[in-house]
Every structure is written in structure tokens, then in C-alpha cells.
N, C-alpha and C positions, 0 to 999 in steps of 0.2 A: 379692342383695337384702338391705337392711338389716333387722336384727332389731328387734323392738319396743323392746328395751332401748336399742339404738343410737339409734333415733329419739327416744326419751324423753330420752336424754342430750343429743342435739343441740338439742332444744327448750329444755331447761334452760340450755344454754350460750348459745343465742340470747337468751333472756330476760335473763341476767346481762349480756351485752354490750350489750343495749338499755338497761338501767338505768344502766350505766356511761356510755353516751353521753349520756343525758338529764341525769345528775347532773354530768358534767364539761364539758358544752358551754358556751362563752362566747357570750352573746347579742350580736348586732350592735346591738340596741336598747340594751342596757346600756352598751356602749362609747360609743354616741352620747350617752346621758344623762350619762355621766361626762365626756365632752368638753364638753358644754354646761355642766355644773356648773363645770368648770375655767374656761371663758370667763366664767361668771357671777361667779366669785370675782375674776377679773381685772378685770371691770367694776366690782365693788365697790371694789377697790383704787383704780381710777382716780377714782371718785366720792369715795372717802375722801381721795385726794390733793387733789382740787379743793376739798373742804370744808376741809381743813387749810390750803390756800392762802388761802381766804376768811378763816379765823380768824387767820392770820398778818397779813393786811392790816388786819383790824380791830384787832389788838393794836398794830400799827405806827401806825395812825391814832390810837388812844387815847394812845399814848406821845407822838406828835408834838403832839397837842392839849395834852397835859399839859405838854410842854416849852414850847410857845408860851405857855401860861398862866403858867408860871414866869418866862419872860422878860418877860411883861407886868407881873407883880408887881414884878420888879426895876426895870422902867422907871418904875413908879409910885413906888417907894421912892426912886429916883434923883431924880425930879422933886421929891419932898418934901425931899430933901437939897440941892436946887438944883444937882445934878450933871447939867448939860445933856448933856454928852458921853456919859456912861454911860447916861443916859436914852435918847438917840438910838440908841446902839448896841443897847440892849436892845429898843427898838421895832423896829429893823431885823431882829433875830433872831426876834422874835415874829412879824413878818410873813412871814419866810422859812419858819418852821415851820408857820404857818397855810397858806401856799401848798402846802407839802409835804403837809399834812393834807388839803387839797382834792384833791390828786392821788390820795392814798390813798382818799379818799371816792369819787372817780370809779371807781377800780379795783375798789373793793368793790362798787359798783353793778353793774359789768360782771360781776364774778366771781359775784355772787349770782344773776344771770340764768343764767349758765353752770351753776352748781350746781343751780339749780331745774330747768333743762332736763335735766341729767344724771340727777337724781333721778327725774324723770318717765320718762326712757328706761330707767333701771335698774329702776324699778317694773314697767314693761311687760315688760321682759326677764325679770324674776323671775316674773311671771305666766305668761309663755310657758314658762319652765322648769318651773314647777309643773304646767301643763297637759300639757306634753310628757312630763314624768316620770310623771305619772299615766296618760296614754295608753299610754306605753311599758310601764309595769308591767302594765296590763290586757292589752295585746297579748302580753307575755311569758308571763303566766299562761295566756292562751288558746292560745298556741303550744305551751306545755308540755303542756297538757291534750290538745291535738290530737295532739301527738307520742306521748303516752302511749296515747291511744286507738288511733291508727293502728298503733303498734308492737305493742300488746297483741293487737289483733284480727288483725294479720298473723301473730303467733306462734300465736294460737289456730287460724288457718287452716291452720297446719302440721299440725294434728291430722288433716287429710285424708290426710296421708301414712300415718298409722297405719291409717286406714280402708282406704286403698288396699292397704296391706300385708296387712291382714286378709282383704280380698276376694281378693287374689291367692293367699294361703295357702289359703283355703277352696276356690278353684277348683282349685288344685293337688292338694289333699287329695281332692276329689271325683273328679278324673281318676284319681288313684292308686287310690282305692277301686273305681272302675269297672273299672280294669285288673285289679286283684286279683280282683274278682268274676268277670270274664271268664275269667281263668286258672284260678280255682277251679272254675268250671263245666266248663271244658274238661277239667281233670284228672278231675273226677267222671265226665264222659262217657267219657274214655279208659279209666278204671278199669272202668266198666260194660261197655265194649266188650271189654276183655280178659277180664273175668269171663264174659261171654256166649260169647266164643270158646272159653274153657276148658270151659265147660259143654257147648257143642256138640261139642267134641272128645271130651269124656268120654262124651257120649251116642252119638256115632259109634262109639267104641271098645266101649261096652257092647252096642250093636246087632250089631257085628261078632262079638263073643264069643258072643252069643246065637245068631247065625246059625250059627256053627261048631258050637255044642252041638247044634243041631237037625239040621243037615244033615250034620254030620260032615265027612269029607274030600271029599264030593261038591261042597261049595261052593267047593272050590279049583279 
């Protein structure tokens, strides 16, 4: 049977092991939140790339329009100088760049819709992430509190081992004390019987001697 000291040391060991498990355990929820955060960052990068493409198209559109305007100015200058060939070439280049600019304008409109759609989706995803992260944090705190409570009360319940040990020790002591009392009483009775036998023997001897004194040899 374990001593009280051994039981106490075992309880202390169990408490330390429990605290190490609570402090060192990785939460599945935390991993899920981290994974979701990684995907959110990837989504941000994708939206960022779409926005960057939209800005690139806008710059290309502005540069193309600026180039078209430049060729238009050259065409006007050539007409003023009566250089019909140069004016015609400049007009053709102006129309070409304006056509290119129209293409960019169409691409910009499409890309703007894509970016708007992606921003909306990203915003919803970000809200989902915040909600999920908040919910996960709450669940994690509740889980840790529940684990702490369950572990602590489980360890406290081990106190019953001490109570059981004490009860067993008390029963054993009571049995030993009763046994000791029985043997003590028996020894007292045996001693009393021996004393009584001695007294009877002495009395018989005294009576015999008295009888001899009175009767003399006739009693033989």
C-alpha cells in the first residue's frame, strides 16, 4: 500500500504533467486559422495582381492616347507646312494609336469589373476570416478552460486515494489494537490462573503441614 507521502508526490507529478500538456498542446483550431490566414494572404496577392494589371492597362491607355495626340499635332503641323505626305502618315499613326487606345479602354472596362468582383469576394473572405478567427479564439479559450477544469478536478479526485489509504490504515490499526487487547486480556487471565494455582498449591501444602502437626504420624 502506498504511503501518504508517495500519494502526495504522485498527485504533484500528475499536476505538473497536466500543466505541461495544457501549455504545450497545439490547437487544431489554431492550425486551421493559420491555414485560412495563408489563403487570405494569397487571395490578397491575387487581387493585388489584378489591380496592378488594371493600373498597367490605364497607363498604357494614357500613353497611347498621348502618342495619338502627338501624331495629331504633327499632322496639323504638316498640313500648315503643306506637307501632305507627312500629314497623311501622321494621321494614319494617330488613328492607329487611337484604335490601340480603344482596345486598352475595352480591356480596362473588363479588368475593372474583374477587380470589383475580386475585391467584393476578398472582402467577404476577409469577413469570414475575422469571424472564423474570433470564433476559433473563443472556442480555444473555452477548450483550455474546460481542460483546466477537467484536469484539476480529476487531480483533486485523486485525493480520494489518500482518504482510502487513511481509512485502510485506521481499519488495520483498529484490528491490531483489538488483537493486542485480546492477547493482553488473555495474558492477564493466564497470570491470574497461575497465581491462583500457586495460592491453592500453597494452601494445600499449609493444610497438609497443619494436619501433620495435629495428628502427628497417625495421619500417615
